[in-house]
PDB file of N, CA, C, O and CB in Angstrom:
ATOM      1  N   MET A   1      20.509  -3.447 230.836  1.00  0.00           N
ATOM      2  CA  MET A   1      19.158  -2.984 230.562  1.00  0.00           C
ATOM      3  C   MET A   1      18.218  -3.386 231.693  1.00  0.00           C
ATOM      4  O   MET A   1      17.290  -2.656 232.038  1.00  0.00           O
ATOM      5  CB  MET A   1      18.658  -3.543 229.224  1.00  0.00           C
ATOM      6  N   GLN A   2      18.476  -4.564 232.264  1.00  0.00           N
ATOM      7  CA  GLN A   2      17.583  -4.993 233.335  1.00  0.00           C
ATOM      8  C   GLN A   2      17.718  -4.088 234.559  1.00  0.00           C
ATOM      9  O   GLN A   2      16.717  -3.729 235.178  1.00  0.00           O
ATOM     10  CB  GLN A   2      17.874  -6.449 233.719  1.00  0.00           C
ATOM     11  N   GLU A   3      18.939  -3.720 234.907  1.00  0.00           N
ATOM     12  CA  GLU A   3      19.138  -2.855 236.072  1.00  0.00           C
ATOM     13  C   GLU A   3      18.594  -1.449 235.832  1.00  0.00           C
ATOM     14  O   GLU A   3      17.961  -0.874 236.718  1.00  0.00           O
ATOM     15  CB  GLU A   3      20.621  -2.782 236.425  1.00  0.00           C
ATOM     16  N   GLU A   4      18.829  -0.895 234.656  1.00  0.00           N
ATOM     17  CA  GLU A   4      18.452   0.496 234.386  1.00  0.00           C
ATOM     18  C   GLU A   4      16.992   0.669 233.970  1.00  0.00           C
ATOM     19  O   GLU A   4      16.355   1.657 234.338  1.00  0.00           O
ATOM     20  CB  GLU A   4      19.338   1.054 233.311  1.00  0.00           C
ATOM     21  N   ALA A   5      16.452  -0.300 233.196  1.00  0.00           N
ATOM     22  CA  ALA A   5      15.106  -0.128 232.638  1.00  0.00           C
ATOM     23  C   ALA A   5      14.134  -1.242 233.011  1.00  0.00           C
ATOM     24  O   ALA A   5      12.961  -1.183 232.643  1.00  0.00           O
ATOM     25  CB  ALA A   5      15.192  -0.038 231.148  1.00  0.00           C
ATOM     26  N   GLY A   6      14.601  -2.250 233.732  1.00  0.00           N
ATOM     27  CA  GLY A   6      13.711  -3.314 234.172  1.00  0.00           C
ATOM     28  C   GLY A   6      13.332  -4.323 233.101  1.00  0.00           C
ATOM     29  O   GLY A   6      12.392  -5.095 233.291  1.00  0.00           O
ATOM     30  N   ILE A   7      14.050  -4.333 231.969  1.00  0.00           N
ATOM     31  CA  ILE A   7      13.734  -5.282 230.902  1.00  0.00           C
ATOM     32  C   ILE A   7      14.971  -6.115 230.564  1.00  0.00           C
ATOM     33  O   ILE A   7      16.102  -5.733 230.864  1.00  0.00           O
ATOM     34  CB  ILE A   7      13.216  -4.538 229.641  1.00  0.00           C
ATOM     35  N   THR A   8      14.726  -7.245 229.942  1.00  0.00           N
ATOM     36  CA  THR A   8      15.821  -8.028 229.380  1.00  0.00           C
ATOM     37  C   THR A   8      15.764  -7.878 227.866  1.00  0.00           C
ATOM     38  O   THR A   8      14.692  -7.707 227.285  1.00  0.00           O
ATOM     39  CB  THR A   8      15.733  -9.539 229.810  1.00  0.00           C
ATOM     40  N   VAL A   9      16.921  -7.945 227.242  1.00  0.00           N
ATOM     41  CA  VAL A   9      17.004  -7.766 225.792  1.00  0.00           C
ATOM     42  C   VAL A   9      17.848  -8.861 225.169  1.00  0.00           C
ATOM     43  O   VAL A   9      18.636  -9.524 225.844  1.00  0.00           O
ATOM     44  CB  VAL A   9      17.585  -6.390 225.445  1.00  0.00           C
ATOM     45  N   LYS A  10      17.667  -9.036 223.880  1.00  0.00           N
ATOM     46  CA  LYS A  10      18.512  -9.911 223.074  1.00  0.00           C
ATOM     47  C   LYS A  10      19.334  -9.002 222.161  1.00  0.00           C
ATOM     48  O   LYS A  10      18.789  -8.164 221.443  1.00  0.00           O
ATOM     49  CB  LYS A  10      17.656 -10.963 222.243  1.00  0.00           C
ATOM     50  N   VAL A  11      20.641  -9.183 222.202  1.00  0.00           N
ATOM     51  CA  VAL A  11      21.519  -8.404 221.334  1.00  0.00           C
ATOM     52  C   VAL A  11      21.485  -9.025 219.946  1.00  0.00           C
ATOM     53  O   VAL A  11      21.769 -10.211 219.773  1.00  0.00           O
ATOM     54  CB  VAL A  11      22.981  -8.352 221.894  1.00  0.00           C
ATOM     55  N   ASP A  12      21.133  -8.208 218.962  1.00  0.00           N
ATOM     56  CA  ASP A  12      21.078  -8.684 217.587  1.00  0.00           C
ATOM     57  C   ASP A  12      22.357  -8.396 216.821  1.00  0.00           C
ATOM     58  O   ASP A  12      22.800  -9.205 216.006  1.00  0.00           O
ATOM     59  CB  ASP A  12      19.912  -8.059 216.874  1.00  0.00           C
ATOM     60  N   LYS A  13      22.956  -7.220 217.091  1.00  0.00           N
ATOM     61  CA  LYS A  13      24.076  -6.808 216.257  1.00  0.00           C
ATOM     62  C   LYS A  13      24.865  -5.688 216.948  1.00  0.00           C
ATOM     63  O   LYS A  13      24.288  -4.798 217.572  1.00  0.00           O
ATOM     64  CB  LYS A  13      23.576  -6.344 214.868  1.00  0.00           C
ATOM     65  N   PHE A  14      26.179  -5.751 216.824  1.00  0.00           N
ATOM     66  CA  PHE A  14      27.036  -4.654 217.263  1.00  0.00           C
ATOM     67  C   PHE A  14      26.997  -3.584 216.185  1.00  0.00           C
ATOM     68  O   PHE A  14      27.194  -3.887 215.008  1.00  0.00           O
ATOM     69  CB  PHE A  14      28.508  -5.138 217.536  1.00  0.00           C
ATOM     70  N   LEU A  15      26.743  -2.320 216.573  1.00  0.00           N
ATOM     71  CA  LEU A  15      26.685  -1.238 215.592  1.00  0.00           C
ATOM     72  C   LEU A  15      28.015  -0.507 215.453  1.00  0.00           C
ATOM     73  O   LEU A  15      28.547  -0.396 214.348  1.00  0.00           O
ATOM     74  CB  LEU A  15      25.603  -0.254 215.974  1.00  0.00           C
ATOM     75  N   ASP A  16      28.558  -0.008 216.564  1.00  0.00           N
ATOM     76  CA  ASP A  16      29.769   0.808 216.471  1.00  0.00           C
ATOM     77  C   ASP A  16      30.271   1.112 217.872  1.00  0.00           C
ATOM     78  O   ASP A  16      29.631   0.757 218.862  1.00  0.00           O
ATOM     79  CB  ASP A  16      29.502   2.123 215.685  1.00  0.00           C
ATOM     80  N   GLU A  17      31.419   1.771 217.949  1.00  0.00           N
ATOM     81  CA  GLU A  17      31.957   2.185 219.231  1.00  0.00           C
ATOM     82  C   GLU A  17      32.702   3.501 219.071  1.00  0.00           C
ATOM     83  O   GLU A  17      33.082   3.896 217.968  1.00  0.00           O
ATOM     84  CB  GLU A  17      32.882   1.101 219.813  1.00  0.00           C
ATOM     85  N   ARG A  18      32.899   4.161 220.191  1.00  0.00           N
ATOM     86  CA  ARG A  18      33.617   5.437 220.182  1.00  0.00           C
ATOM     87  C   ARG A  18      34.371   5.573 221.498  1.00  0.00           C
ATOM     88  O   ARG A  18      33.829   5.295 222.568  1.00  0.00           O
ATOM     89  CB  ARG A  18      32.637   6.644 219.970  1.00  0.00           C
ATOM     90  N   PHE A  19      35.620   6.000 221.409  1.00  0.00           N
ATOM     91  CA  PHE A  19      36.411   6.300 222.594  1.00  0.00           C
ATOM     92  C   PHE A  19      36.013   7.676 223.109  1.00  0.00           C
ATOM     93  O   PHE A  19      35.862   8.615 222.327  1.00  0.00           O
ATOM     94  CB  PHE A  19      37.936   6.238 222.284  1.00  0.00           C
ATOM     95  N   VAL A  20      35.845   7.797 224.411  1.00  0.00           N
ATOM     96  CA  VAL A  20      35.517   9.076 225.023  1.00  0.00           C
ATOM     97  C   VAL A  20      36.825   9.837 225.213  1.00  0.00           C
ATOM     98  O   VAL A  20      37.763   9.339 225.835  1.00  0.00           O
ATOM     99  CB  VAL A  20      34.754   8.888 226.389  1.00  0.00           C
ATOM    100  N   GLU A  21      36.871  11.046 224.669  1.00  0.00           N
ATOM    101  CA  GLU A  21      38.083  11.857 224.758  1.00  0.00           C
ATOM    102  C   GLU A  21      38.491  12.079 226.204  1.00  0.00           C
ATOM    103  O   GLU A  21      37.648  12.226 227.089  1.00  0.00           O
ATOM    104  CB  GLU A  21      37.879  13.196 224.062  1.00  0.00           C
ATOM    105  N   ASN A  22      39.799  12.102 226.428  1.00  0.00           N
ATOM    106  CA  ASN A  22      40.388  12.364 227.748  1.00  0.00           C
ATOM    107  C   ASN A  22      39.963  11.351 228.811  1.00  0.00           C
ATOM    108  O   ASN A  22      39.855  11.689 229.990  1.00  0.00           O
ATOM    109  CB  ASN A  22      40.010  13.752 228.206  1.00  0.00           C
ATOM    110  N   SER A  23      39.723  10.115 228.389  1.00  0.00           N
ATOM    111  CA  SER A  23      39.390   9.067 229.358  1.00  0.00           C
ATOM    112  C   SER A  23      39.788   7.710 228.775  1.00  0.00           C
ATOM    113  O   SER A  23      40.240   7.611 227.635  1.00  0.00           O
ATOM    114  CB  SER A  23      37.863   9.093 229.718  1.00  0.00           C
ATOM    115  N   ASP A  24      39.609   6.690 229.575  1.00  0.00           N
ATOM    116  CA  ASP A  24      39.861   5.322 229.110  1.00  0.00           C
ATOM    117  C   ASP A  24      38.556   4.616 228.763  1.00  0.00           C
ATOM    118  O   ASP A  24      38.525   3.391 228.654  1.00  0.00           O
ATOM    119  CB  ASP A  24      40.623   4.523 230.177  1.00  0.00           C
ATOM    120  N   THR A  25      37.483   5.377 228.588  1.00  0.00           N
ATOM    121  CA  THR A  25      36.149   4.826 228.372  1.00  0.00           C
ATOM    122  C   THR A  25      35.870   4.605 226.892  1.00  0.00           C
ATOM    123  O   THR A  25      36.192   5.443 226.049  1.00  0.00           O
ATOM    124  CB  THR A  25      35.094   5.748 228.967  1.00  0.00           C
ATOM    125  N   ILE A  26      35.269   3.469 226.596  1.00  0.00           N
ATOM    126  CA  ILE A  26      34.793   3.159 225.251  1.00  0.00           C
ATOM    127  C   ILE A  26      33.288   2.951 225.357  1.00  0.00           C
ATOM    128  O   ILE A  26      32.828   2.143 226.165  1.00  0.00           O
ATOM    129  CB  ILE A  26      35.520   1.886 224.643  1.00  0.00           C
ATOM    130  N   ILE A  27      32.517   3.676 224.545  1.00  0.00           N
ATOM    131  CA  ILE A  27      31.065   3.492 224.508  1.00  0.00           C
ATOM    132  C   ILE A  27      30.754   2.631 223.294  1.00  0.00           C
ATOM    133  O   ILE A  27      31.203   2.913 222.183  1.00  0.00           O
ATOM    134  CB  ILE A  27      30.297   4.875 224.448  1.00  0.00           C
ATOM    135  N   LYS A  28      29.978   1.576 223.521  1.00  0.00           N
ATOM    136  CA  LYS A  28      29.613   0.657 222.440  1.00  0.00           C
ATOM    137  C   LYS A  28      28.103   0.688 222.240  1.00  0.00           C
ATOM    138  O   LYS A  28      27.341   0.734 223.205  1.00  0.00           O
ATOM    139  CB  LYS A  28      30.096  -0.790 222.748  1.00  0.00           C
ATOM    140  N   TRP A  29      27.679   0.663 220.979  1.00  0.00           N
ATOM    141  CA  TRP A  29      26.259   0.667 220.614  1.00  0.00           C
ATOM    142  C   TRP A  29      25.895  -0.677 220.022  1.00  0.00           C
ATOM    143  O   TRP A  29      26.610  -1.215 219.176  1.00  0.00           O
ATOM    144  CB  TRP A  29      25.936   1.809 219.614  1.00  0.00           C
ATOM    145  N   TYR A  30      24.764  -1.219 220.482  1.00  0.00           N
ATOM    146  CA  TYR A  30      24.262  -2.498 219.993  1.00  0.00           C
ATOM    147  C   TYR A  30      22.809  -2.337 219.557  1.00  0.00           C
ATOM    148  O   TYR A  30      22.056  -1.570 220.156  1.00  0.00           O
ATOM    149  CB  TYR A  30      24.392  -3.597 221.081  1.00  0.00           C
ATOM    150  N   LEU A  31      22.429  -3.052 218.530  1.00  0.00           N
ATOM    151  CA  LEU A  31      21.033  -3.142 218.126  1.00  0.00           C
ATOM    152  C   LEU A  31      20.449  -4.319 218.906  1.00  0.00           C
ATOM    153  O   LEU A  31      20.941  -5.443 218.806  1.00  0.00           O
ATOM    154  CB  LEU A  31      20.874  -3.327 216.548  1.00  0.00           C
ATOM    155  N   CYS A  32      19.402  -4.055 219.678  1.00  0.00           N
ATOM    156  CA  CYS A  32      18.789  -5.069 220.544  1.00  0.00           C
ATOM    157  C   CYS A  32      17.278  -5.053 220.365  1.00  0.00           C
ATOM    158  O   CYS A  32      16.708  -4.091 219.850  1.00  0.00           O
ATOM    159  CB  CYS A  32      19.160  -4.829 222.030  1.00  0.00           C
ATOM    160  N   HIS A  33      16.648  -6.125 220.797  1.00  0.00           N
ATOM    161  CA  HIS A  33      15.191  -6.098 220.894  1.00  0.00           C
ATOM    162  C   HIS A  33      14.804  -6.656 222.260  1.00  0.00           C
ATOM    163  O   HIS A  33      15.493  -7.525 222.794  1.00  0.00           O
ATOM    164  CB  HIS A  33      14.520  -6.918 219.732  1.00  0.00           C
ATOM    165  N   PRO A  34      13.698  -6.159 222.830  1.00  0.00           N
ATOM    166  CA  PRO A  34      13.323  -6.567 224.184  1.00  0.00           C
ATOM    167  C   PRO A  34      12.744  -7.973 224.238  1.00  0.00           C
ATOM    168  O   PRO A  34      11.983  -8.387 223.363  1.00  0.00           O
ATOM    169  CB  PRO A  34      12.326  -5.593 224.753  1.00  0.00           C
ATOM    170  N   ASN A  35      13.126  -8.700 225.291  1.00  0.00           N
ATOM    171  CA  ASN A  35      12.498  -9.985 225.593  1.00  0.00           C
ATOM    172  C   ASN A  35      11.304  -9.768 226.518  1.00  0.00           C
ATOM    173  O   ASN A  35      10.342 -10.536 226.505  1.00  0.00           O
ATOM    174  CB  ASN A  35      13.519 -10.962 226.238  1.00  0.00           C
ATOM    175  N   THR A  36      11.384  -8.707 227.320  1.00  0.00           N
ATOM    176  CA  THR A  36      10.296  -8.310 228.206  1.00  0.00           C
ATOM    177  C   THR A  36       9.955  -6.860 227.868  1.00  0.00           C
ATOM    178  O   THR A  36      10.785  -6.148 227.302  1.00  0.00           O
ATOM    179  CB  THR A  36      10.689  -8.478 229.733  1.00  0.00           C
ATOM    180  N   HIS A  37       8.753  -6.419 228.206  1.00  0.00           N
ATOM    181  CA  HIS A  37       8.317  -5.105 227.735  1.00  0.00           C
ATOM    182  C   HIS A  37       7.898  -4.114 228.818  1.00  0.00           C
ATOM    183  O   HIS A  37       7.711  -2.934 228.524  1.00  0.00           O
ATOM    184  CB  HIS A  37       7.196  -5.284 226.813  1.00  0.00           C
ATOM    185  N   GLU A  38       7.748  -4.560 230.042  1.00  0.00           N
ATOM    186  CA  GLU A  38       7.288  -3.658 231.097  1.00  0.00           C
ATOM    187  C   GLU A  38       8.470  -2.876 231.670  1.00  0.00           C
ATOM    188  O   GLU A  38       9.264  -3.412 232.443  1.00  0.00           O
ATOM    189  CB  GLU A  38       6.568  -4.449 232.217  1.00  0.00           C
ATOM    190  N   LEU A  39       8.578  -1.602 231.281  1.00  0.00           N
ATOM    191  CA  LEU A  39       9.692  -0.757 231.713  1.00  0.00           C
ATOM    192  C   LEU A  39       9.536  -0.319 233.159  1.00  0.00           C
ATOM    193  O   LEU A  39       8.426  -0.110 233.647  1.00  0.00           O
ATOM    194  CB  LEU A  39       9.807   0.465 230.815  1.00  0.00           C
ATOM    195  N   ARG A  40      10.679  -0.185 233.837  1.00  0.00           N
ATOM    196  CA  ARG A  40      10.706   0.285 235.215  1.00  0.00           C
ATOM    197  C   ARG A  40      12.025   1.039 235.395  1.00  0.00           C
ATOM    198  O   ARG A  40      13.095   0.448 235.245  1.00  0.00           O
ATOM    199  CB  ARG A  40      10.565  -0.912 236.250  1.00  0.00           C
ATOM    200  N   ALA A  41      11.965   2.320 235.712  1.00  0.00           N
ATOM    201  CA  ALA A  41      13.171   3.128 235.882  1.00  0.00           C
ATOM    202  C   ALA A  41      13.985   2.639 237.066  1.00  0.00           C
ATOM    203  O   ALA A  41      13.452   2.403 238.150  1.00  0.00           O
ATOM    204  CB  ALA A  41      12.810   4.602 236.065  1.00  0.00           C
ATOM    205  N   GLY A  42      15.289   2.490 236.843  1.00  0.00           N
ATOM    206  CA  GLY A  42      16.191   2.116 237.922  1.00  0.00           C
ATOM    207  C   GLY A  42      16.369   3.262 238.905  1.00  0.00           C
ATOM    208  O   GLY A  42      15.831   4.351 238.706  1.00  0.00           O
ATOM    209  N   ASP A  43      17.124   3.010 239.966  1.00  0.00           N
ATOM    210  CA  ASP A  43      17.307   3.999 241.031  1.00  0.00           C
ATOM    211  C   ASP A  43      17.885   5.325 240.548  1.00  0.00           C
ATOM    212  O   ASP A  43      17.577   6.375 241.111  1.00  0.00           O
ATOM    213  CB  ASP A  43      18.199   3.433 242.090  1.00  0.00           C
ATOM    214  N   ASP A  44      18.718   5.289 239.514  1.00  0.00           N
ATOM    215  CA  ASP A  44      19.369   6.518 239.078  1.00  0.00           C
ATOM    216  C   ASP A  44      18.698   7.166 237.867  1.00  0.00           C
ATOM    217  O   ASP A  44      19.281   8.055 237.245  1.00  0.00           O
ATOM    218  CB  ASP A  44      20.804   6.235 238.760  1.00  0.00           C
ATOM    219  N   LEU A  45      17.495   6.740 237.527  1.00  0.00           N
ATOM    220  CA  LEU A  45      16.756   7.332 236.413  1.00  0.00           C
ATOM    221  C   LEU A  45      15.459   7.969 236.909  1.00  0.00           C
ATOM    222  O   LEU A  45      14.784   7.436 237.789  1.00  0.00           O
ATOM    223  CB  LEU A  45      16.454   6.269 235.339  1.00  0.00           C
ATOM    224  N   ALA A  46      15.130   9.109 236.330  1.00  0.00           N
ATOM    225  CA  ALA A  46      13.853   9.752 236.652  1.00  0.00           C
ATOM    226  C   ALA A  46      12.734   9.155 235.812  1.00  0.00           C
ATOM    227  O   ALA A  46      11.586   9.092 236.252  1.00  0.00           O
ATOM    228  CB  ALA A  46      13.936  11.274 236.425  1.00  0.00           C
ATOM    229  N   GLU A  47      13.074   8.712 234.588  1.00  0.00           N
ATOM    230  CA  GLU A  47      12.059   8.226 233.653  1.00  0.00           C
ATOM    231  C   GLU A  47      12.702   7.243 232.679  1.00  0.00           C
ATOM    232  O   GLU A  47      13.885   7.352 232.356  1.00  0.00           O
ATOM    233  CB  GLU A  47      11.393   9.407 232.886  1.00  0.00           C
ATOM    234  N   VAL A  48      11.918   6.302 232.225  1.00  0.00           N
ATOM    235  CA  VAL A  48      12.336   5.396 231.167  1.00  0.00           C
ATOM    236  C   VAL A  48      11.117   5.155 230.286  1.00  0.00           C
ATOM    237  O   VAL A  48      10.009   4.969 230.790  1.00  0.00           O
ATOM    238  CB  VAL A  48      12.917   4.044 231.744  1.00  0.00           C
ATOM    239  N   LYS A  49      11.322   5.160 228.951  1.00  0.00           N
ATOM    240  CA  LYS A  49      10.195   4.964 228.039  1.00  0.00           C
ATOM    241  C   LYS A  49      10.707   4.463 226.700  1.00  0.00           C
ATOM    242  O   LYS A  49      11.870   4.652 226.344  1.00  0.00           O
ATOM    243  CB  LYS A  49       9.390   6.275 227.858  1.00  0.00           C
ATOM    244  N   TYR A  50       9.808   3.820 225.970  1.00  0.00           N
ATOM    245  CA  TYR A  50      10.112   3.425 224.599  1.00  0.00           C
ATOM    246  C   TYR A  50       9.943   4.653 223.707  1.00  0.00           C
ATOM    247  O   TYR A  50       9.021   5.448 223.895  1.00  0.00           O
ATOM    248  CB  TYR A  50       9.189   2.245 224.124  1.00  0.00           C
ATOM    249  N   VAL A  51      10.837   4.797 222.742  1.00  0.00           N
ATOM    250  CA  VAL A  51      10.794   5.921 221.812  1.00  0.00           C
ATOM    251  C   VAL A  51      10.878   5.359 220.402  1.00  0.00           C
ATOM    252  O   VAL A  51      11.744   4.524 220.140  1.00  0.00           O
ATOM    253  CB  VAL A  51      11.954   6.944 222.088  1.00  0.00           C
ATOM    254  N   PRO A  52      10.018   5.779 219.485  1.00  0.00           N
ATOM    255  CA  PRO A  52      10.131   5.322 218.107  1.00  0.00           C
ATOM    256  C   PRO A  52      11.516   5.662 217.538  1.00  0.00           C
ATOM    257  O   PRO A  52      12.077   6.721 217.818  1.00  0.00           O
ATOM    258  CB  PRO A  52       9.021   5.953 217.241  1.00  0.00           C
ATOM    259  N   ARG A  53      12.031   4.766 216.760  1.00  0.00           N
ATOM    260  CA  ARG A  53      13.370   4.940 216.173  1.00  0.00           C
ATOM    261  C   ARG A  53      13.538   6.316 215.526  1.00  0.00           C
ATOM    262  O   ARG A  53      14.584   6.946 215.683  1.00  0.00           O
ATOM    263  CB  ARG A  53      13.634   3.848 215.134  1.00  0.00           C
ATOM    264  N   SER A  54      12.545   6.777 214.817  1.00  0.00           N
ATOM    265  CA  SER A  54      12.644   8.059 214.116  1.00  0.00           C
ATOM    266  C   SER A  54      12.749   9.245 215.082  1.00  0.00           C
ATOM    267  O   SER A  54      13.222  10.314 214.698  1.00  0.00           O
ATOM    268  CB  SER A  54      11.438   8.245 213.204  1.00  0.00           C
ATOM    269  N   ASP A  55      12.308   9.061 216.339  1.00  0.00           N
ATOM    270  CA  ASP A  55      12.341  10.139 217.330  1.00  0.00           C
ATOM    271  C   ASP A  55      13.615  10.149 218.177  1.00  0.00           C
ATOM    272  O   ASP A  55      13.875  11.127 218.879  1.00  0.00           O
ATOM    273  CB  ASP A  55      11.144  10.026 218.234  1.00  0.00           C
ATOM    274  N   VAL A  56      14.397   9.099 218.125  1.00  0.00           N
ATOM    275  CA  VAL A  56      15.578   9.000 219.001  1.00  0.00           C
ATOM    276  C   VAL A  56      16.518  10.193 218.858  1.00  0.00           C
ATOM    277  O   VAL A  56      16.908  10.754 219.881  1.00  0.00           O
ATOM    278  CB  VAL A  56      16.342   7.720 218.701  1.00  0.00           C
ATOM    279  N   PRO A  57      16.907  10.618 217.655  1.00  0.00           N
ATOM    280  CA  PRO A  57      17.820  11.769 217.561  1.00  0.00           C
ATOM    281  C   PRO A  57      17.245  13.049 218.176  1.00  0.00           C
ATOM    282  O   PRO A  57      17.997  13.884 218.679  1.00  0.00           O
ATOM    283  CB  PRO A  57      18.166  12.026 216.108  1.00  0.00           C
ATOM    284  N   ARG A  58      15.936  13.207 218.139  1.00  0.00           N
ATOM    285  CA  ARG A  58      15.291  14.393 218.694  1.00  0.00           C
ATOM    286  C   ARG A  58      15.189  14.314 220.212  1.00  0.00           C
ATOM    287  O   ARG A  58      15.299  15.333 220.894  1.00  0.00           O
ATOM    288  CB  ARG A  58      13.905  14.573 218.088  1.00  0.00           C
ATOM    289  N   VAL A  59      14.982  13.123 220.742  1.00  0.00           N
ATOM    290  CA  VAL A  59      14.799  12.929 222.181  1.00  0.00           C
ATOM    291  C   VAL A  59      16.144  12.944 222.921  1.00  0.00           C
ATOM    292  O   VAL A  59      16.218  13.395 224.064  1.00  0.00           O
ATOM    293  CB  VAL A  59      14.064  11.605 222.448  1.00  0.00           C
ATOM    294  N   CYS A  60      17.176  12.463 222.286  1.00  0.00           N
ATOM    295  CA  CYS A  60      18.498  12.415 222.925  1.00  0.00           C
ATOM    296  C   CYS A  60      19.120  13.804 223.014  1.00  0.00           C
ATOM    297  O   CYS A  60      18.818  14.690 222.214  1.00  0.00           O
ATOM    298  CB  CYS A  60      19.431  11.474 222.152  1.00  0.00           C
ATOM    299  N   ASP A  61      19.972  13.973 223.976  1.00  0.00           N
ATOM    300  CA  ASP A  61      20.699  15.232 224.152  1.00  0.00           C
ATOM    301  C   ASP A  61      21.499  15.528 222.880  1.00  0.00           C
ATOM    302  O   ASP A  61      22.244  14.666 222.416  1.00  0.00           O
ATOM    303  CB  ASP A  61      21.644  15.167 225.401  1.00  0.00           C
ATOM    304  N   PRO A  62      21.360  16.721 222.312  1.00  0.00           N
ATOM    305  CA  PRO A  62      22.083  17.061 221.080  1.00  0.00           C
ATOM    306  C   PRO A  62      23.596  16.912 221.198  1.00  0.00           C
ATOM    307  O   PRO A  62      24.258  16.557 220.223  1.00  0.00           O
ATOM    308  CB  PRO A  62      21.759  18.471 220.679  1.00  0.00           C
ATOM    309  N   ALA A  63      24.145  17.175 222.369  1.00  0.00           N
ATOM    310  CA  ALA A  63      25.597  17.005 222.558  1.00  0.00           C
ATOM    311  C   ALA A  63      25.983  15.537 222.434  1.00  0.00           C
ATOM    312  O   ALA A  63      27.043  15.215 221.897  1.00  0.00           O
ATOM    313  CB  ALA A  63      26.040  17.555 223.937  1.00  0.00           C
ATOM    314  N   ALA A  64      25.130  14.648 222.927  1.00  0.00           N
ATOM    315  CA  ALA A  64      25.399  13.212 222.805  1.00  0.00           C
ATOM    316  C   ALA A  64      25.277  12.768 221.353  1.00  0.00           C
ATOM    317  O   ALA A  64      26.114  12.015 220.857  1.00  0.00           O
ATOM    318  CB  ALA A  64      24.434  12.399 223.691  1.00  0.00           C
ATOM    319  N   VAL A  65      24.232  13.237 220.674  1.00  0.00           N
ATOM    320  CA  VAL A  65      24.025  12.874 219.272  1.00  0.00           C
ATOM    321  C   VAL A  65      25.212  13.323 218.417  1.00  0.00           C
ATOM    322  O   VAL A  65      25.601  12.621 217.484  1.00  0.00           O
ATOM    323  CB  VAL A  65      22.717  13.499 218.740  1.00  0.00           C
ATOM    324  N   SER A  66      25.781  14.471 218.722  1.00  0.00           N
ATOM    325  CA  SER A  66      26.914  14.975 217.941  1.00  0.00           C
ATOM    326  C   SER A  66      28.154  14.094 218.080  1.00  0.00           C
ATOM    327  O   SER A  66      29.077  14.194 217.271  1.00  0.00           O
ATOM    328  CB  SER A  66      27.247  16.395 218.368  1.00  0.00           C
ATOM    329  N   ARG A  67      28.184  13.240 219.092  1.00  0.00           N
ATOM    330  CA  ARG A  67      29.324  12.342 219.302  1.00  0.00           C
ATOM    331  C   ARG A  67      29.052  10.910 218.858  1.00  0.00           C
ATOM    332  O   ARG A  67      29.900  10.034 219.033  1.00  0.00           O
ATOM    333  CB  ARG A  67      29.711  12.345 220.755  1.00  0.00           C
ATOM    334  N   TRP A  68      27.877  10.666 218.285  1.00  0.00           N
ATOM    335  CA  TRP A  68      27.591   9.316 217.816  1.00  0.00           C
ATOM    336  C   TRP A  68      28.567   8.923 216.715  1.00  0.00           C
ATOM    337  O   TRP A  68      28.912   9.754 215.876  1.00  0.00           O
ATOM    338  CB  TRP A  68      26.143   9.214 217.310  1.00  0.00           C
ATOM    339  N   PRO A  69      29.018   7.670 216.703  1.00  0.00           N
ATOM    340  CA  PRO A  69      29.889   7.207 215.618  1.00  0.00           C
ATOM    341  C   PRO A  69      29.091   7.022 214.327  1.00  0.00           C
ATOM    342  O   PRO A  69      27.862   6.957 214.359  1.00  0.00           O
ATOM    343  CB  PRO A  69      30.584   5.884 216.009  1.00  0.00           C
ATOM    344  N   PRO A  70      29.786   6.938 213.196  1.00  0.00           N
ATOM    345  CA  PRO A  70      29.127   6.913 211.879  1.00  0.00           C
ATOM    346  C   PRO A  70      28.025   5.864 211.701  1.00  0.00           C
ATOM    347  O   PRO A  70      26.978   6.173 211.133  1.00  0.00           O
ATOM    348  CB  PRO A  70      30.151   6.689 210.841  1.00  0.00           C
ATOM    349  N   LYS A  71      28.236   4.647 212.167  1.00  0.00           N
ATOM    350  CA  LYS A  71      27.218   3.611 211.945  1.00  0.00           C
ATOM    351  C   LYS A  71      25.952   3.855 212.765  1.00  0.00           C
ATOM    352  O   LYS A  71      24.864   3.443 212.364  1.00  0.00           O
ATOM    353  CB  LYS A  71      27.788   2.241 212.285  1.00  0.00           C
ATOM    354  N   VAL A  72      26.089   4.519 213.904  1.00  0.00           N
ATOM    355  CA  VAL A  72      24.920   4.861 214.716  1.00  0.00           C
ATOM    356  C   VAL A  72      24.152   6.002 214.046  1.00  0.00           C
ATOM    357  O   VAL A  72      22.923   5.983 213.986  1.00  0.00           O
ATOM    358  CB  VAL A  72      25.345   5.257 216.164  1.00  0.00           C
ATOM    359  N   VAL A  73      24.888   6.992 213.546  1.00  0.00           N
ATOM    360  CA  VAL A  73      24.272   8.089 212.795  1.00  0.00           C
ATOM    361  C   VAL A  73      23.501   7.537 211.594  1.00  0.00           C
ATOM    362  O   VAL A  73      22.373   7.951 211.329  1.00  0.00           O
ATOM    363  CB  VAL A  73      25.349   9.104 212.326  1.00  0.00           C
ATOM    364  N   GLU A  74      24.116   6.609 210.878  1.00  0.00           N
ATOM    365  CA  GLU A  74      23.465   5.996 209.706  1.00  0.00           C
ATOM    366  C   GLU A  74      22.211   5.237 210.128  1.00  0.00           C
ATOM    367  O   GLU A  74      21.175   5.356 209.474  1.00  0.00           O
ATOM    368  CB  GLU A  74      24.442   5.042 208.972  1.00  0.00           C
ATOM    369  N   TYR A  75      22.283   4.466 211.199  1.00  0.00           N
ATOM    370  CA  TYR A  75      21.145   3.675 211.660  1.00  0.00           C
ATOM    371  C   TYR A  75      19.938   4.562 211.992  1.00  0.00           C
ATOM    372  O   TYR A  75      18.803   4.229 211.653  1.00  0.00           O
ATOM    373  CB  TYR A  75      21.542   2.851 212.887  1.00  0.00           C
ATOM    374  N   PHE A  76      20.199   5.699 212.660  1.00  0.00           N
ATOM    375  CA  PHE A  76      19.109   6.587 213.045  1.00  0.00           C
ATOM    376  C   PHE A  76      18.784   7.626 211.980  1.00  0.00           C
ATOM    377  O   PHE A  76      17.851   8.410 212.159  1.00  0.00           O
ATOM    378  CB  PHE A  76      19.450   7.279 214.332  1.00  0.00           C
ATOM    379  N   GLY A  77      19.518   7.654 210.890  1.00  0.00           N
ATOM    380  CA  GLY A  77      19.213   8.550 209.788  1.00  0.00           C
ATOM    381  C   GLY A  77      19.428  10.012 210.106  1.00  0.00           C
ATOM    382  O   GLY A  77      18.702  10.877 209.617  1.00  0.00           O
ATOM    383  N   VAL A  78      20.427  10.287 210.927  1.00  0.00           N
ATOM    384  CA  VAL A  78      20.714  11.679 211.319  1.00  0.00           C
ATOM    385  C   VAL A  78      21.434  12.377 210.186  1.00  0.00           C
ATOM    386  O   VAL A  78      21.771  13.555 210.302  1.00  0.00           O
ATOM    387  CB  VAL A  78      21.565  11.738 212.620  1.00  0.00           C
TER     388      VAL A  78
END
């Protein structure tokens, strides 16, 4: 988070994980809260911003949301 968004976070809880098809990649989701709040986009990002929890499914790419594992879907109320 520090490299990509310029903030440090505290991990509160592991939510879920999903294997990416046709690869050796595992994506893991964690519930975190920020220790610092001033966002700064990393070199490979055009923008970084805080989004209310209720808006996350709408703001995220629909193709990505369709691949969220069950506990992440439940957390965001999709």
